[in-house]
Backbone as XML, in Angstrom:
<?xml version="1.0"?>
<chain id="A" units="angstrom">
  <residue number="1" name="MET">
    <atom name="N" x="-110.698" y="-90.568" z="2.567"/>
    <atom name="CA" x="-112.054" y="-90.953" z="2.277"/>
    <atom name="C" x="-112.325" y="-92.384" z="2.694"/>
  </residue>
  <residue number="2" name="GLY">
    <atom name="N" x="-111.333" y="-93.272" z="2.519"/>
    <atom name="CA" x="-111.525" y="-94.659" z="2.887"/>
    <atom name="C" x="-110.217" y="-95.414" z="2.850"/>
  </residue>
  <residue number="3" name="LEU">
    <atom name="N" x="-110.254" y="-96.646" z="3.329"/>
    <atom name="CA" x="-109.059" y="-97.488" z="3.293"/>
    <atom name="C" x="-109.468" y="-98.947" z="3.230"/>
  </residue>
  <residue number="4" name="LEU">
    <atom name="N" x="-108.532" y="-99.744" z="2.738"/>
    <atom name="CA" x="-108.748" y="-101.185" z="2.635"/>
    <atom name="C" x="-107.444" y="-101.874" z="2.984"/>
  </residue>
  <residue number="5" name="ASP">
    <atom name="N" x="-107.497" y="-102.836" z="3.886"/>
    <atom name="CA" x="-106.335" y="-103.599" z="4.327"/>
    <atom name="C" x="-106.446" y="-105.005" z="3.772"/>
  </residue>
  <residue number="6" name="ILE">
    <atom name="N" x="-105.425" y="-105.451" z="3.016"/>
    <atom name="CA" x="-105.409" y="-106.792" z="2.431"/>
    <atom name="C" x="-104.173" y="-107.525" z="2.932"/>
  </residue>
  <residue number="7" name="ILE">
    <atom name="N" x="-104.362" y="-108.751" z="3.406"/>
    <atom name="CA" x="-103.250" y="-109.599" z="3.820"/>
    <atom name="C" x="-103.116" y="-110.698" z="2.773"/>
  </residue>
  <residue number="8" name="ASP">
    <atom name="N" x="-102.029" y="-110.690" z="2.030"/>
    <atom name="CA" x="-101.800" y="-111.674" z="0.969"/>
    <atom name="C" x="-101.311" y="-112.990" z="1.563"/>
  </residue>
  <residue number="9" name="GLY">
    <atom name="N" x="-101.883" y="-114.091" z="1.096"/>
    <atom name="CA" x="-101.422" y="-115.408" z="1.520"/>
    <atom name="C" x="-101.868" y="-115.816" z="2.902"/>
  </residue>
  <residue number="10" name="TYR">
    <atom name="N" x="-102.921" y="-115.216" z="3.422"/>
    <atom name="CA" x="-103.405" y="-115.575" z="4.752"/>
    <atom name="C" x="-104.831" y="-116.093" z="4.666"/>
  </residue>
  <residue number="11" name="PRO">
    <atom name="N" x="-105.123" y="-117.217" z="5.252"/>
    <atom name="CA" x="-104.229" y="-118.060" z="6.035"/>
    <atom name="C" x="-103.416" y="-119.039" z="5.190"/>
  </residue>
  <residue number="12" name="LEU">
    <atom name="N" x="-103.703" y="-119.113" z="3.879"/>
    <atom name="CA" x="-102.987" y="-120.029" z="2.992"/>
    <atom name="C" x="-102.593" y="-119.305" z="1.714"/>
  </residue>
  <residue number="13" name="LEU">
    <atom name="N" x="-101.605" y="-119.832" z="1.008"/>
    <atom name="CA" x="-101.267" y="-119.306" z="-0.303"/>
    <atom name="C" x="-102.501" y="-119.383" z="-1.200"/>
  </residue>
  <residue number="14" name="GLY">
    <atom name="N" x="-102.671" y="-118.389" z="-2.053"/>
    <atom name="CA" x="-103.831" y="-118.359" z="-2.936"/>
    <atom name="C" x="-105.056" y="-117.729" z="-2.307"/>
  </residue>
  <residue number="15" name="THR">
    <atom name="N" x="-104.915" y="-117.263" z="-1.068"/>
    <atom name="CA" x="-106.004" y="-116.614" z="-0.345"/>
    <atom name="C" x="-105.566" y="-115.213" z="0.046"/>
  </residue>
  <residue number="16" name="ALA">
    <atom name="N" x="-106.457" y="-114.263" z="-0.073"/>
    <atom name="CA" x="-106.230" y="-112.907" z="0.426"/>
    <atom name="C" x="-107.280" y="-112.647" z="1.506"/>
  </residue>
  <residue number="17" name="PHE">
    <atom name="N" x="-106.863" y="-112.035" z="2.586"/>
    <atom name="CA" x="-107.763" y="-111.750" z="3.706"/>
    <atom name="C" x="-107.952" y="-110.248" z="3.812"/>
  </residue>
  <residue number="18" name="ILE">
    <atom name="N" x="-109.193" y="-109.808" z="3.791"/>
    <atom name="CA" x="-109.489" y="-108.387" z="3.988"/>
    <atom name="C" x="-109.617" y="-108.156" z="5.487"/>
  </residue>
  <residue number="19" name="GLY">
    <atom name="N" x="-108.678" y="-107.407" z="6.028"/>
    <atom name="CA" x="-108.694" y="-107.119" z="7.454"/>
    <atom name="C" x="-109.625" y="-105.977" z="7.804"/>
  </residue>
  <residue number="20" name="LEU">
    <atom name="N" x="-109.765" y="-105.010" z="6.874"/>
    <atom name="CA" x="-110.592" y="-103.845" z="7.149"/>
    <atom name="C" x="-110.935" y="-103.142" z="5.852"/>
  </residue>
  <residue number="21" name="LEU">
    <atom name="N" x="-112.171" y="-102.735" z="5.720"/>
    <atom name="CA" x="-112.596" y="-101.799" z="4.682"/>
    <atom name="C" x="-113.391" y="-100.739" z="5.417"/>
  </residue>
  <residue number="22" name="ALA">
    <atom name="N" x="-112.962" y="-99.491" z="5.310"/>
    <atom name="CA" x="-113.643" y="-98.405" z="6.012"/>
    <atom name="C" x="-113.788" y="-97.202" z="5.095"/>
  </residue>
  <residue number="23" name="VAL">
    <atom name="N" x="-114.943" y="-96.570" z="5.170"/>
    <atom name="CA" x="-115.238" y="-95.347" z="4.425"/>
    <atom name="C" x="-115.731" y="-94.320" z="5.427"/>
  </residue>
  <residue number="24" name="ARG">
    <atom name="N" x="-115.316" y="-93.071" z="5.260"/>
    <atom name="CA" x="-115.775" y="-92.011" z="6.161"/>
    <atom name="C" x="-117.291" y="-92.067" z="6.298"/>
  </residue>
  <residue number="25" name="GLU">
    <atom name="N" x="-117.741" y="-91.926" z="7.518"/>
    <atom name="CA" x="-119.165" y="-92.086" z="7.801"/>
    <atom name="C" x="-120.034" y="-91.125" z="6.991"/>
  </residue>
  <residue number="26" name="ASN">
    <atom name="N" x="-119.591" y="-89.899" z="6.777"/>
    <atom name="CA" x="-120.409" y="-88.940" z="6.030"/>
    <atom name="C" x="-120.477" y="-89.272" z="4.540"/>
  </residue>
  <residue number="27" name="LEU">
    <atom name="N" x="-119.713" y="-90.269" z="4.090"/>
    <atom name="CA" x="-119.729" y="-90.689" z="2.688"/>
    <atom name="C" x="-120.416" y="-92.043" z="2.486"/>
  </residue>
  <residue number="28" name="HIS">
    <atom name="N" x="-120.955" y="-92.621" z="3.568"/>
    <atom name="CA" x="-121.671" y="-93.895" z="3.446"/>
    <atom name="C" x="-122.837" y="-93.744" z="2.476"/>
  </residue>
  <residue number="29" name="GLY">
    <atom name="N" x="-123.084" y="-94.769" z="1.691"/>
    <atom name="CA" x="-124.200" y="-94.774" z="0.757"/>
    <atom name="C" x="-123.881" y="-94.169" z="-0.602"/>
  </residue>
  <residue number="30" name="ALA">
    <atom name="N" x="-122.660" y="-93.677" z="-0.782"/>
    <atom name="CA" x="-122.275" y="-93.045" z="-2.052"/>
    <atom name="C" x="-121.655" y="-94.041" z="-3.028"/>
  </residue>
  <residue number="31" name="GLY">
    <atom name="N" x="-121.516" y="-95.306" z="-2.624"/>
    <atom name="CA" x="-120.937" y="-96.313" z="-3.507"/>
    <atom name="C" x="-119.429" y="-96.430" z="-3.417"/>
  </residue>
  <residue number="32" name="LEU">
    <atom name="N" x="-118.801" y="-95.684" z="-2.507"/>
    <atom name="CA" x="-117.337" y="-95.715" z="-2.399"/>
    <atom name="C" x="-116.839" y="-97.062" z="-1.887"/>
  </residue>
  <residue number="33" name="GLY">
    <atom name="N" x="-117.538" y="-97.649" z="-0.926"/>
    <atom name="CA" x="-117.139" y="-98.957" z="-0.409"/>
    <atom name="C" x="-117.201" y="-100.016" z="-1.492"/>
  </residue>
  <residue number="34" name="ARG">
    <atom name="N" x="-118.275" y="-100.006" z="-2.263"/>
    <atom name="CA" x="-118.425" y="-100.949" z="-3.374"/>
    <atom name="C" x="-117.313" y="-100.749" z="-4.400"/>
  </residue>
  <residue number="35" name="ASP">
    <atom name="N" x="-117.038" y="-99.496" z="-4.769"/>
    <atom name="CA" x="-115.994" y="-99.216" z="-5.751"/>
    <atom name="C" x="-114.619" y="-99.630" z="-5.237"/>
  </residue>
  <residue number="36" name="LEU">
    <atom name="N" x="-114.341" y="-99.334" z="-3.977"/>
    <atom name="CA" x="-113.057" y="-99.707" z="-3.380"/>
    <atom name="C" x="-112.909" y="-101.221" z="-3.366"/>
  </residue>
  <residue number="37" name="TYR">
    <atom name="N" x="-113.971" y="-101.930" z="-2.945"/>
    <atom name="CA" x="-113.901" y="-103.392" z="-2.936"/>
    <atom name="C" x="-113.715" y="-103.947" z="-4.349"/>
  </residue>
  <residue number="38" name="THR">
    <atom name="N" x="-114.447" y="-103.437" z="-5.324"/>
    <atom name="CA" x="-114.363" y="-103.943" z="-6.696"/>
    <atom name="C" x="-112.942" y="-103.803" z="-7.243"/>
  </residue>
  <residue number="39" name="GLN">
    <atom name="N" x="-112.313" y="-102.659" z="-6.993"/>
    <atom name="CA" x="-110.924" y="-102.473" z="-7.429"/>
    <atom name="C" x="-109.991" y="-103.418" z="-6.690"/>
  </residue>
  <residue number="40" name="ALA">
    <atom name="N" x="-110.241" y="-103.616" z="-5.403"/>
    <atom name="CA" x="-109.408" y="-104.530" z="-4.618"/>
    <atom name="C" x="-109.538" y="-105.958" z="-5.126"/>
  </residue>
  <residue number="41" name="GLU">
    <atom name="N" x="-110.759" y="-106.379" z="-5.481"/>
    <atom name="CA" x="-110.940" y="-107.738" z="-5.991"/>
    <atom name="C" x="-110.142" y="-107.937" z="-7.282"/>
  </residue>
  <residue number="42" name="THR">
    <atom name="N" x="-110.148" y="-106.948" z="-8.147"/>
    <atom name="CA" x="-109.366" y="-107.035" z="-9.386"/>
    <atom name="C" x="-107.874" y="-107.145" z="-9.065"/>
  </residue>
  <residue number="43" name="PHE">
    <atom name="N" x="-107.396" y="-106.341" z="-8.127"/>
    <atom name="CA" x="-105.990" y="-106.395" z="-7.710"/>
    <atom name="C" x="-105.659" y="-107.767" z="-7.119"/>
  </residue>
  <residue number="44" name="ILE">
    <atom name="N" x="-106.525" y="-108.277" z="-6.259"/>
    <atom name="CA" x="-106.292" y="-109.576" z="-5.617"/>
    <atom name="C" x="-106.214" y="-110.679" z="-6.666"/>
  </residue>
  <residue number="45" name="ARG">
    <atom name="N" x="-107.129" y="-110.655" z="-7.625"/>
    <atom name="CA" x="-107.175" y="-111.677" z="-8.667"/>
    <atom name="C" x="-105.997" y="-111.547" z="-9.630"/>
  </residue>
  <residue number="46" name="ASP">
    <atom name="N" x="-105.767" y="-110.341" z="-10.161"/>
    <atom name="CA" x="-104.797" y="-110.157" z="-11.236"/>
    <atom name="C" x="-103.358" y="-110.003" z="-10.759"/>
  </residue>
  <residue number="47" name="ASP">
    <atom name="N" x="-103.144" y="-109.266" z="-9.674"/>
    <atom name="CA" x="-101.780" y="-109.007" z="-9.211"/>
    <atom name="C" x="-101.311" y="-109.982" z="-8.140"/>
  </residue>
  <residue number="48" name="LEU">
    <atom name="N" x="-102.169" y="-110.281" z="-7.187"/>
    <atom name="CA" x="-101.784" y="-111.239" z="-6.139"/>
    <atom name="C" x="-102.008" y="-112.676" z="-6.584"/>
  </residue>
  <residue number="49" name="GLU">
    <atom name="N" x="-102.820" y="-112.856" z="-7.624"/>
    <atom name="CA" x="-103.152" y="-114.163" z="-8.171"/>
    <atom name="C" x="-103.801" y="-115.084" z="-7.137"/>
  </residue>
  <residue number="50" name="ALA">
    <atom name="N" x="-104.567" y="-114.489" z="-6.234"/>
    <atom name="CA" x="-105.325" y="-115.269" z="-5.259"/>
    <atom name="C" x="-106.639" y="-115.693" z="-5.897"/>
  </residue>
  <residue number="51" name="ARG">
    <atom name="N" x="-107.198" y="-116.780" z="-5.426"/>
    <atom name="CA" x="-108.460" y="-117.288" z="-5.944"/>
    <atom name="C" x="-109.560" y="-117.319" z="-4.898"/>
  </residue>
  <residue number="52" name="VAL">
    <atom name="N" x="-109.198" y="-116.976" z="-3.662"/>
    <atom name="CA" x="-110.164" y="-116.927" z="-2.561"/>
    <atom name="C" x="-109.916" y="-115.641" z="-1.781"/>
  </residue>
  <residue number="53" name="ILE">
    <atom name="N" x="-111.013" y="-114.964" z="-1.431"/>
    <atom name="CA" x="-110.937" y="-113.807" z="-0.546"/>
    <atom name="C" x="-111.725" y="-114.158" z="0.706"/>
  </residue>
  <residue number="54" name="ARG">
    <atom name="N" x="-111.118" y="-113.907" z="1.868"/>
    <atom name="CA" x="-111.786" y="-114.181" z="3.138"/>
    <atom name="C" x="-111.817" y="-112.915" z="3.982"/>
  </residue>
  <residue number="55" name="LEU">
    <atom name="N" x="-112.764" y="-112.863" z="4.893"/>
    <atom name="CA" x="-112.866" y="-111.769" z="5.849"/>
    <atom name="C" x="-113.726" y="-112.231" z="7.003"/>
  </residue>
  <residue number="56" name="SER">
    <atom name="N" x="-113.693" y="-111.487" z="8.083"/>
    <atom name="CA" x="-114.593" y="-111.797" z="9.193"/>
    <atom name="C" x="-115.402" y="-110.550" z="9.526"/>
  </residue>
  <residue number="57" name="VAL">
    <atom name="N" x="-116.628" y="-110.783" z="9.966"/>
    <atom name="CA" x="-117.571" y="-109.716" z="10.279"/>
    <atom name="C" x="-118.126" y="-109.969" z="11.673"/>
  </residue>
  <residue number="58" name="VAL">
    <atom name="N" x="-118.183" y="-108.928" z="12.483"/>
    <atom name="CA" x="-118.830" y="-109.050" z="13.781"/>
    <atom name="C" x="-120.331" y="-109.223" z="13.527"/>
  </residue>
  <residue number="59" name="GLU">
    <atom name="N" x="-120.885" y="-110.306" z="14.034"/>
    <atom name="CA" x="-122.283" y="-110.649" z="13.763"/>
    <atom name="C" x="-123.242" y="-109.509" z="14.108"/>
  </residue>
  <residue number="60" name="ALA">
    <atom name="N" x="-122.945" y="-108.748" z="15.154"/>
    <atom name="CA" x="-123.822" y="-107.654" z="15.572"/>
    <atom name="C" x="-123.696" y="-106.427" z="14.665"/>
  </residue>
  <residue number="61" name="ASN">
    <atom name="N" x="-122.758" y="-106.425" z="13.734"/>
    <atom name="CA" x="-122.524" y="-105.291" z="12.840"/>
    <atom name="C" x="-123.344" y="-105.467" z="11.557"/>
  </residue>
  <residue number="62" name="PRO">
    <atom name="N" x="-124.151" y="-104.492" z="11.178"/>
    <atom name="CA" x="-124.989" y="-104.638" z="9.979"/>
    <atom name="C" x="-124.211" y="-104.661" z="8.661"/>
  </residue>
  <residue number="63" name="VAL">
    <atom name="N" x="-122.901" y="-104.514" z="8.692"/>
    <atom name="CA" x="-122.096" y="-104.513" z="7.464"/>
    <atom name="C" x="-122.093" y="-105.880" z="6.779"/>
  </residue>
  <residue number="64" name="GLY">
    <atom name="N" x="-122.548" y="-106.918" z="7.458"/>
    <atom name="CA" x="-122.614" y="-108.245" z="6.842"/>
    <atom name="C" x="-123.435" y="-108.247" z="5.564"/>
  </residue>
  <residue number="65" name="GLY">
    <atom name="N" x="-124.478" y="-107.441" z="5.515"/>
    <atom name="CA" x="-125.303" y="-107.332" z="4.310"/>
    <atom name="C" x="-124.523" y="-106.793" z="3.126"/>
  </residue>
  <residue number="66" name="PHE">
    <atom name="N" x="-123.627" y="-105.838" z="3.385"/>
    <atom name="CA" x="-122.766" y="-105.306" z="2.322"/>
    <atom name="C" x="-121.932" y="-106.430" z="1.726"/>
  </residue>
  <residue number="67" name="TRP">
    <atom name="N" x="-121.309" y="-107.219" z="2.588"/>
    <atom name="CA" x="-120.430" y="-108.278" z="2.089"/>
    <atom name="C" x="-121.216" y="-109.348" z="1.339"/>
  </residue>
  <residue number="68" name="LYS">
    <atom name="N" x="-122.413" y="-109.636" z="1.767"/>
    <atom name="CA" x="-123.251" y="-110.591" z="1.023"/>
    <atom name="C" x="-123.573" y="-110.042" z="-0.362"/>
  </residue>
  <residue number="69" name="ARG">
    <atom name="N" x="-123.854" y="-108.737" z="-0.458"/>
    <atom name="CA" x="-124.103" y="-108.132" z="-1.771"/>
    <atom name="C" x="-122.867" y="-108.172" z="-2.658"/>
  </residue>
  <residue number="70" name="MET">
    <atom name="N" x="-121.681" y="-108.212" z="-2.057"/>
    <atom name="CA" x="-120.433" y="-108.298" z="-2.820"/>
    <atom name="C" x="-120.114" y="-109.745" z="-3.215"/>
  </residue>
  <residue number="71" name="GLY">
    <atom name="N" x="-120.967" y="-110.690" z="-2.797"/>
    <atom name="CA" x="-120.800" y="-112.083" z="-3.207"/>
    <atom name="C" x="-120.180" y="-113.003" z="-2.170"/>
  </residue>
  <residue number="72" name="PHE">
    <atom name="N" x="-119.977" y="-112.523" z="-0.962"/>
    <atom name="CA" x="-119.388" y="-113.343" z="0.098"/>
    <atom name="C" x="-120.459" y="-114.197" z="0.765"/>
  </residue>
  <residue number="73" name="VAL">
    <atom name="N" x="-120.053" y="-115.384" z="1.188"/>
    <atom name="CA" x="-120.963" y="-116.280" z="1.905"/>
    <atom name="C" x="-120.290" y="-116.742" z="3.193"/>
  </residue>
  <residue number="74" name="PRO">
    <atom name="N" x="-121.071" y="-116.940" z="4.251"/>
    <atom name="CA" x="-120.505" y="-117.458" z="5.495"/>
    <atom name="C" x="-119.945" y="-118.866" z="5.276"/>
  </residue>
  <residue number="75" name="THR">
    <atom name="N" x="-118.810" y="-119.152" z="5.901"/>
    <atom name="CA" x="-118.191" y="-120.478" z="5.777"/>
    <atom name="C" x="-118.733" y="-121.456" z="6.817"/>
  </residue>
  <residue number="76" name="GLY">
    <atom name="N" x="-119.428" y="-120.940" z="7.820"/>
    <atom name="CA" x="-119.866" y="-121.769" z="8.946"/>
    <atom name="C" x="-118.899" y="-121.682" z="10.118"/>
  </residue>
  <residue number="77" name="GLU">
    <atom name="N" x="-117.753" y="-121.054" z="9.912"/>
    <atom name="CA" x="-116.767" y="-120.884" z="10.986"/>
    <atom name="C" x="-117.046" y="-119.575" z="11.720"/>
  </residue>
  <residue number="78" name="TRP">
    <atom name="N" x="-116.840" y="-119.570" z="13.035"/>
    <atom name="CA" x="-117.003" y="-118.362" z="13.819"/>
    <atom name="C" x="-116.167" y="-118.453" z="15.084"/>
  </residue>
  <residue number="79" name="LYS">
    <atom name="N" x="-115.934" y="-117.286" z="15.686"/>
    <atom name="CA" x="-115.202" y="-117.209" z="16.954"/>
    <atom name="C" x="-115.920" y="-116.222" z="17.860"/>
  </residue>
  <residue number="80" name="PRO">
    <atom name="N" x="-115.854" y="-116.440" z="19.177"/>
    <atom name="CA" x="-116.449" y="-115.463" z="20.096"/>
    <atom name="C" x="-115.767" y="-114.101" z="19.940"/>
  </residue>
  <residue number="81" name="TYR">
    <atom name="N" x="-116.535" y="-113.050" z="20.142"/>
    <atom name="CA" x="-116.010" y="-111.689" z="20.032"/>
    <atom name="C" x="-116.566" y="-110.872" z="21.194"/>
  </residue>
  <residue number="82" name="GLU">
    <atom name="N" x="-115.673" y="-110.303" z="21.994"/>
    <atom name="CA" x="-116.085" y="-109.447" z="23.102"/>
    <atom name="C" x="-115.152" y="-108.255" z="23.176"/>
  </residue>
  <residue number="83" name="VAL">
    <atom name="N" x="-115.743" y="-107.058" z="23.095"/>
    <atom name="CA" x="-115.002" y="-105.812" z="23.252"/>
    <atom name="C" x="-115.864" y="-104.877" z="24.075"/>
  </residue>
  <residue number="84" name="GLN">
    <atom name="N" x="-115.341" y="-104.427" z="25.185"/>
    <atom name="CA" x="-116.062" y="-103.540" z="26.107"/>
    <atom name="C" x="-117.458" y="-104.104" z="26.391"/>
  </residue>
  <residue number="85" name="THR">
    <atom name="N" x="-118.510" y="-103.459" z="25.933"/>
    <atom name="CA" x="-119.873" y="-103.896" z="26.248"/>
    <atom name="C" x="-120.501" y="-104.725" z="25.135"/>
  </residue>
  <residue number="86" name="VAL">
    <atom name="N" x="-119.728" y="-105.057" z="24.091"/>
    <atom name="CA" x="-120.265" y="-105.823" z="22.963"/>
    <atom name="C" x="-119.832" y="-107.281" z="23.082"/>
  </residue>
  <residue number="87" name="ALA">
    <atom name="N" x="-120.805" y="-108.173" z="23.136"/>
    <atom name="CA" x="-120.534" y="-109.608" z="23.111"/>
    <atom name="C" x="-121.241" y="-110.159" z="21.881"/>
  </residue>
  <residue number="88" name="SER">
    <atom name="N" x="-120.476" y="-110.711" z="20.969"/>
    <atom name="CA" x="-121.040" y="-111.188" z="19.716"/>
    <atom name="C" x="-120.168" y="-112.324" z="19.198"/>
  </residue>
  <residue number="89" name="ARG">
    <atom name="N" x="-120.205" y="-112.539" z="17.883"/>
    <atom name="CA" x="-119.352" y="-113.542" z="17.247"/>
    <atom name="C" x="-118.722" y="-112.927" z="16.003"/>
  </residue>
  <residue number="90" name="LEU">
    <atom name="N" x="-117.519" y="-113.384" z="15.681"/>
    <atom name="CA" x="-116.888" y="-113.071" z="14.403"/>
    <atom name="C" x="-117.293" y="-114.172" z="13.430"/>
  </residue>
  <residue number="91" name="ILE">
    <atom name="N" x="-117.955" y="-113.802" z="12.348"/>
    <atom name="CA" x="-118.410" y="-114.746" z="11.340"/>
    <atom name="C" x="-117.426" y="-114.700" z="10.170"/>
  </residue>
  <residue number="92" name="LEU">
    <atom name="N" x="-116.854" y="-115.826" z="9.819"/>
    <atom name="CA" x="-115.925" y="-115.894" z="8.692"/>
    <atom name="C" x="-116.719" y="-116.024" z="7.397"/>
  </residue>
  <residue number="93" name="MET">
    <atom name="N" x="-116.350" y="-115.205" z="6.412"/>
    <atom name="CA" x="-117.010" y="-115.238" z="5.107"/>
    <atom name="C" x="-115.937" y="-115.374" z="4.033"/>
  </residue>
  <residue number="94" name="GLU">
    <atom name="N" x="-116.315" y="-115.919" z="2.874"/>
    <atom name="CA" x="-115.357" y="-116.013" z="1.789"/>
    <atom name="C" x="-116.044" y="-115.907" z="0.441"/>
  </residue>
  <residue number="95" name="LYS">
    <atom name="N" x="-115.223" y="-115.617" z="-0.559"/>
    <atom name="CA" x="-115.683" y="-115.519" z="-1.931"/>
    <atom name="C" x="-114.629" y="-116.144" z="-2.824"/>
  </residue>
  <residue number="96" name="LEU">
    <atom name="N" x="-115.057" y="-117.023" z="-3.710"/>
    <atom name="CA" x="-114.157" y="-117.608" z="-4.702"/>
    <atom name="C" x="-114.133" y="-116.673" z="-5.896"/>
  </residue>
  <residue number="97" name="ILE">
    <atom name="N" x="-112.943" y="-116.383" z="-6.388"/>
    <atom name="CA" x="-112.819" y="-115.547" z="-7.571"/>
    <atom name="C" x="-112.073" y="-116.302" z="-8.639"/>
  </residue>
  <residue number="98" name="CYS">
    <atom name="N" x="-112.327" y="-115.983" z="-9.877"/>
    <atom name="CA" x="-111.734" y="-116.697" z="-11.004"/>
    <atom name="C" x="-110.848" y="-115.782" z="-11.818"/>
  </residue>
  <residue number="99" name="SER">
    <atom name="N" x="-110.013" y="-116.365" z="-12.620"/>
    <atom name="CA" x="-109.187" y="-115.588" z="-13.538"/>
    <atom name="C" x="-110.075" y="-114.943" z="-14.575"/>
  </residue>
  <residue number="100" name="PRO">
    <atom name="N" x="-109.703" y="-113.745" z="-15.049"/>
    <atom name="CA" x="-110.500" y="-113.123" z="-16.102"/>
    <atom name="C" x="-110.417" y="-113.932" z="-17.388"/>
  </residue>
  <residue number="101" name="ALA">
    <atom name="N" x="-111.485" y="-113.899" z="-18.173"/>
    <atom name="CA" x="-111.480" y="-114.601" z="-19.466"/>
    <atom name="C" x="-110.436" y="-113.973" z="-20.372"/>
  </residue>
  <residue number="102" name="LYS">
    <atom name="N" x="-109.703" y="-114.802" z="-21.063"/>
    <atom name="CA" x="-108.655" y="-114.281" z="-21.945"/>
    <atom name="C" x="-109.123" y="-114.265" z="-23.371"/>
  </residue>
</chain>
């Protein structure tokens, strides 16, 4: 149904990098991506003990809106992105997360 790739400690200790979050296309809009991300954020915070989550989004991809709704903000960093006929930019985004209240 979906998958999520997390790189612990990249690029620095205390940071987790989401390399990919994908949900089957016929299941888009059902809330699975949001649920998968929410569980991943809890895992990143509680088990990996990271305090920052980072990811990059191809600027031409409308998925950037999803990540903004999840609380991510652009860092201002970007890199050129070219694959076959697509020329765009990779926009770096991040979210600060806190320890749960005890």
